[in-house]
ROZATI-665288 format. One line per field, with one value per residue (C-alpha): residue in one letter; residue number from 0; z, y, x. Coordinates in pm, whole numbers, plus 50000, padded with zeros to 5 digits. Last residue first. Layout:
BEGIN
residu <- [A	...]
num <- [NUM	...]
zz <- [Z	...]
yy <- [Y	...]
xx <- [X	...]
This chain:
BEGIN
residu <- [Q	S	L	Q	T	L	D	A	S	I	A	S	P	A	S	E	N	G	A	R	D	V	A	T	I	T	Y	W	Y	R	H	G	A	Q	V	S	I	D	R	Y	A	P	A	L	L	L	E	T	T	L	I	Q	G	R	A	D	Q	S	D	S	R	Y	V	R	Y	G	A	L	D	S	E	L	S	V	S	W	S	I	E	V	A	V	T	G	S	P	P	S	T	V	A	A	V	V	N	Q	P	A	A	P	P	F	T	D	R	P	T	V	V	A	P	A	S	D	D	S	E	V	S	G	D	G	G	L	A	V	A	R	V	V	Y	V	Y	T	K	G	F	D	F	L	T	D	R	Y	S	S	E	P	A	P	A	L	L	T	L	P	S	K	W	K	A	Q	A	I	D	H	A	A	A	D	A	T	A	P	D	I	E	G	R	F	V	R	Y	G	T	L	Q	D	L	P	A	G	G	S	T	K	K	S	A	I	W	D	L	E	V	A	Q	E	T	V	K	A	E	L	G	S	V	K	E	P	V	P	F	I	R	V	V	V	T	N	S	D	A	S	D	K	K	K	A	A	R	T	R	V	R	Y	A	Y	V	A	G	P	R	A	A	T	E	K	A	D	I	P	D	K	F	Q	I	H	K	E	A	T	Y	T	D	L	L	A	G	P	L	T	Y	V	L	Q	F	S	K	N	D	P	K	G	D	P	K	L	I	G	R	F	I	E	V	A	P	P	E	T	L	R	E	N	T	V	T	R	T	P	L	T	L	T	L	L	A	G	D	G	S	Q	R	V	A	L	D	T	I	A	A	P	V	P	P	S	P	P	T	P	E	G	P	A	G	C	A	A	A	S	L	C	S	F	I	L	F	P	F	V	A	S	S	S	I	S	R	W	A	A	V	S	E	A	R	K	R	N	E	M]
num <- [389	388	387	386	385	384	383	382	381	380	379	378	377	376	375	374	373	372	371	370	369	368	367	366	365	364	363	362	361	360	359	358	357	356	355	354	353	352	351	350	349	348	347	346	345	344	343	342	341	340	339	338	337	336	335	334	333	332	331	330	329	328	327	326	325	324	323	322	321	320	319	318	317	316	315	314	313	312	311	310	309	308	307	306	305	304	303	302	301	300	299	298	297	296	295	294	293	292	291	290	289	288	287	286	285	284	283	282	281	280	279	278	277	276	275	274	273	272	271	270	269	268	267	266	265	264	263	262	261	260	259	258	257	256	255	254	253	252	251	250	249	248	247	246	245	244	243	242	241	240	239	238	237	236	235	234	233	232	231	230	229	228	227	226	225	224	223	222	221	220	219	218	217	216	215	214	213	212	211	210	209	208	207	206	205	204	203	202	201	200	199	198	197	196	195	194	193	192	191	190	189	188	187	186	185	184	183	182	181	180	179	178	177	176	175	174	173	172	171	170	169	168	167	166	165	164	163	162	161	160	159	158	157	156	155	154	153	152	151	150	149	148	147	146	145	144	143	142	141	140	139	138	137	136	135	134	133	132	131	130	129	128	127	126	125	124	123	122	121	120	119	118	117	116	115	114	113	112	111	110	109	108	107	106	105	104	103	102	101	100	99	98	97	96	95	94	93	92	91	90	89	88	87	86	85	84	83	82	81	80	79	78	77	76	75	74	73	72	71	70	69	68	67	66	65	64	63	62	61	60	59	58	57	56	55	54	53	52	51	50	49	48	47	46	45	44	43	42	41	40	39	38	37	36	35	34	33	32	31	30	29	28	27	26	25	24	23	22	21	20	19	18	17	16	15	14	13	12	11	10	9	8	7	6	5	4	3	2	1	0]
zz <- [47737	47958	47980	47835	47474	47703	47577	47563	47308	47271	47050	47018	46720	46533	46690	46554	46483	46543	46566	46976	46987	46989	47125	47014	47173	46970	47139	46966	47114	47189	47233	47479	47677	47573	47629	47624	47941	47792	48052	47977	48107	48031	48155	47937	47702	47384	47325	47113	47238	47134	46805	46570	46442	46377	46155	46157	46485	46403	46620	46673	46920	46930	47169	47136	47369	47487	47368	47402	47316	47587	47475	47751	47742	48044	48037	47975	48120	47990	48151	47999	48142	48263	48417	48757	48998	49063	48936	48593	48514	48190	48236	47935	47962	47711	47783	47557	47369	47017	46998	46904	46536	46392	46110	46289	46048	46098	45845	45683	45526	45449	45372	45135	45365	45558	45470	45635	46036	46126	46442	46736	46700	46293	46182	46290	46126	46179	45871	45844	45886	45764	45892	45868	46053	45988	46334	46272	46537	46772	46752	47042	46914	46696	46525	46325	46039	45899	46222	46573	46533	46732	46859	46798	46669	46625	46284	46375	46536	46407	46042	45696	45478	45138	45218	45250	44898	44738	45005	45149	44879	44949	45322	45285	45380	45650	45888	46028	46254	46328	46322	46310	46298	46388	46219	46298	46371	46046	45999	45682	45444	45066	44892	44644	44777	44989	45171	45111	45243	45395	45511	45280	45495	45711	45946	46083	46266	46555	46809	46519	46226	45977	45775	45677	45376	45339	45000	45055	45311	45188	45160	45453	45521	45475	45687	45708	45959	46130	46189	46279	46284	46456	46247	46034	46071	45935	45553	45399	45045	44924	45239	45539	45487	45703	45755	45824	45858	45813	45798	45647	45762	45569	45784	45484	45203	44894	44972	45084	44769	44607	44842	44743	45007	45067	45217	45506	45599	45948	46040	46382	46583	46570	46222	45917	45631	45426	45623	45494	45161	45149	45301	45041	45121	44938	44926	44855	44949	45000	45301	45159	45283	45624	45692	46054	46276	46233	46274	45884	45825	45788	45532	45373	45351	45338	45408	45339	45508	45415	45626	45767	45752	45962	46153	46521	46574	46808	46675	46522	46371	46539	46496	46402	46283	46504	46337	46195	45961	45884	45651	45424	45310	45607	45847	45977	46224	46251	46502	46432	46755	46733	46401	46367	46448	46117	45932	45855	45551	45679	45600	45284	45405	45204	45040	45178	45318	45219	45563	45763	46096	45941	45753	46021	46220	46013	45901	46233	46355	46037	46126	46499	46366	46100	46324	46540	46237	46098	46409	46417	46072	46083	46370	46210	45859	46118	46298	45934	45844	46149	46045	45713	45831	46043]
yy <- [85334	85577	85920	86180	86134	86216	86565	86761	87000	87269	87415	87659	87617	87869	87772	87560	87644	87412	87603	87581	87705	87475	87546	87371	87230	87067	86890	86835	86438	86353	85996	85798	85675	85615	85849	85642	85836	86205	86354	86679	87038	87299	87135	87112	86835	86756	86407	86139	86326	86205	86376	86245	86482	86835	86820	87027	86934	86566	86303	86413	86490	86636	86776	86936	87146	87244	87399	87795	87994	88286	88253	88359	88026	87902	87886	87574	87271	86967	86662	86405	86052	85758	85490	85393	85311	85580	85858	86018	86281	86539	86857	87046	87406	87629	87999	88049	87853	87992	88225	88107	88038	88297	88122	88164	88294	88580	88537	88891	89073	89447	89596	89921	90165	90275	90610	90935	91016	91332	91458	91712	91989	92009	91857	91846	91576	91180	90911	90604	90269	89895	89585	89197	88947	88571	88395	88173	88394	88585	88928	89184	89372	89540	89850	90174	90377	90695	90949	90972	90682	90573	90158	89871	89986	89694	89477	89169	88879	88534	88752	88588	88826	88861	89212	89338	89260	89194	89113	88954	88688	88581	88537	88388	88037	88157	88293	88627	88823	89190	89476	89871	90168	90507	90793	91163	91503	91646	91988	92082	91951	92057	92026	91751	91637	91335	91579	91624	91526	91182	91017	90679	90357	90169	89867	89662	89324	89272	89111	88839	89033	89021	89353	89481	89718	89992	90221	90453	90646	90758	91135	91323	91413	91707	91742	91581	91663	91391	91359	91100	91045	90754	90457	90531	90310	89899	89861	89713	89603	89406	89210	89204	89560	89765	90133	90374	90754	90973	91336	91487	91835	91984	92092	92139	92264	92296	92038	91821	91798	91710	91436	91313	91147	90772	90621	90382	90022	89864	89625	89521	89162	89260	89349	89279	89443	89190	88905	89147	89014	88796	89092	89341	89620	89932	90253	90587	90632	91005	91251	91631	91635	91532	91803	91711	91974	92276	92566	92621	92280	91983	91775	91405	91068	90768	90388	90060	89801	89446	89215	88938	88583	88416	88731	88573	88708	89010	89271	89525	89250	89024	89017	89384	89426	89652	89987	90130	90395	90552	90840	90915	91013	90859	90736	91054	90888	90805	90603	90417	90228	90285	90021	89994	89708	89439	89425	89114	89133	89054	88712	88752	88744	88531	88701	88641	88270	88207	88097	87806	87924	88150	87846	87627	87822	87931	87539	87451	87645	87538	87205	87286	87409	87155	86870	87040	87179	86823	86648	86941	86872	86516	86549	86779	86506	86261	86459	86552	86159	86065	86326	86208	85862	85953]
xx <- [68407	68570	68493	68666	68444	68148	68164	67829	67709	67442	67230	66912	66726	66434	66117	65815	65516	65246	64947	64957	65321	65641	66006	66306	66582	66899	67180	67553	67677	68069	68116	68324	68080	67754	67405	67086	67001	66907	66768	66575	66453	66259	65905	65594	65829	65608	65585	65793	66080	66444	66388	66702	66984	66941	67304	67614	67759	67730	67674	67312	67058	66683	66480	66080	65921	65593	65266	65392	65050	65125	65519	65726	65980	66124	66500	66707	66752	67000	67100	67323	67335	67570	67345	67488	67730	68030	67820	67888	67666	67745	67619	67403	67308	67022	67018	66743	66487	66436	66142	65812	65748	65469	65211	64973	64684	64477	64119	64041	63813	63863	63519	63486	63433	63106	62944	63048	62970	62886	62930	62735	62484	62503	62831	63179	63364	63416	63532	63398	63637	63511	63660	63510	63696	63721	63833	64124	64382	64232	64195	64242	64540	64366	64595	64496	64587	64429	64517	64285	64121	63809	63764	63622	63274	63001	62989	62730	62888	62861	62737	62690	62860	62662	62545	62918	62971	63305	63481	63178	63174	63492	63469	63133	63234	63475	63099	63144	63291	63256	63486	63432	63719	63571	63782	63917	63807	63791	63602	63791	63697	63725	63360	63359	62984	63126	63305	63696	64028	63979	64267	64406	64392	64563	64476	64727	64611	64808	65070	65200	65118	64841	64805	64452	64445	64121	64239	63922	63715	63377	63367	63287	62949	62733	62443	62087	61863	61604	61219	61014	60645	60437	60323	60034	59750	59780	59714	59450	59282	59602	59681	59902	60012	60240	60264	60537	60600	60918	61038	61315	61459	61737	62101	62303	62063	62284	62520	62286	62109	62450	62481	62158	61968	61944	61665	61853	61638	61705	61420	61490	61555	61953	61953	61683	61723	61775	61565	61271	61284	60950	60748	60812	60978	60728	60951	60861	60466	60417	60361	60310	59982	60026	60264	60393	60429	60728	60481	60631	60472	60704	60795	60713	60886	60642	60784	60527	60660	60505	60376	60579	60387	60107	60002	59871	59557	59499	59244	59474	59708	59973	60367	60457	60792	60991	61102	61466	61521	61868	61818	62126	62436	62648	62403	62121	61937	61568	61319	61002	60878	60520	60409	60035	59920	59883	59520	59413	59169	58835	58637	58389	58019	57827	57477	57196	57037	56660	56489	56539	56408	56159	55997	56057	55874	55591	55565	55556	55251	55080	55145	55002	54702	54619	54570	54312	54119	54121	53996	53724	53663	53610	53392	53160	53160	53034	52789	52626	52629	52440	52136	52124	52108	51825]
């Protein structure tokens, strides 16, 4: 009997143990599947800038000037956190006019941290100089370009569009550029160009182009030696063509700091070609030019029966566009300017002096003053009150 009870207890325990262990095993398996041993960590993919699609090129002096817009996003449309480096490739064309992909070689790398140096009007501009002797030996030679950008060492962008330019001989760089400030103009003069940059005689010169930009005055001295040191308020733009080796800029403002450069222009290829920029001429025009002396000055003594004796003075209106007003001086001597009678500049060409005394003779001096504070030569006139009783 006792053995029978013991057997039933063991069977019951086995049943309970089996029902408890089975879910535990399932849970353990699931846990093992969910928490399996991790593999090697996957490194983040390097950022790859979007390809440039607006690369453009043109001849600029003895070289090819490349222009492009720097990408700001990656191929996955994420924003680039800093400017990428720019890689410039140069190649040639096949006889059929198609780019020879195998010929493209990396010729320049522009670090992203230095791209401000090449930025103009929100575009990157870089000039690939071409030796003038090479151009003279092969006028019209064709150069092809592509660019890539790189934000990480391991991966760069796809190729940009391919651009092509033909390079022709250009006039030698203009020399001897000088600027002289007059009241009406900044007068520019330079030495006429007579040769190409390669040294050959120049027989197709058509004239010159004058460019002007405005810079921060604090950078004037540095810009005069190296134009790259200029801090521009407005960039160099074409001011006017000049048929001869001189030009008068009448569209300037006193007090602004200007940079002038000149390029010689000649026939080349299917149109015209320009030389490289001349050395810059930096000038800050100052208004040191006084207005003309007032004209047609007249004086009249008034002595009413009852009232104050006075001298009425008038003159013609000055025609200067920057006129600020007039000053009136009075003296008891013909050879001295005397004291000023007008504490403020007169805006009208007339003055009434009521501080005179009968029995005296006075000499008046009238001057014109411009907005820069320049004062004209004097216009003198006298008023004789000696005929009036004291």
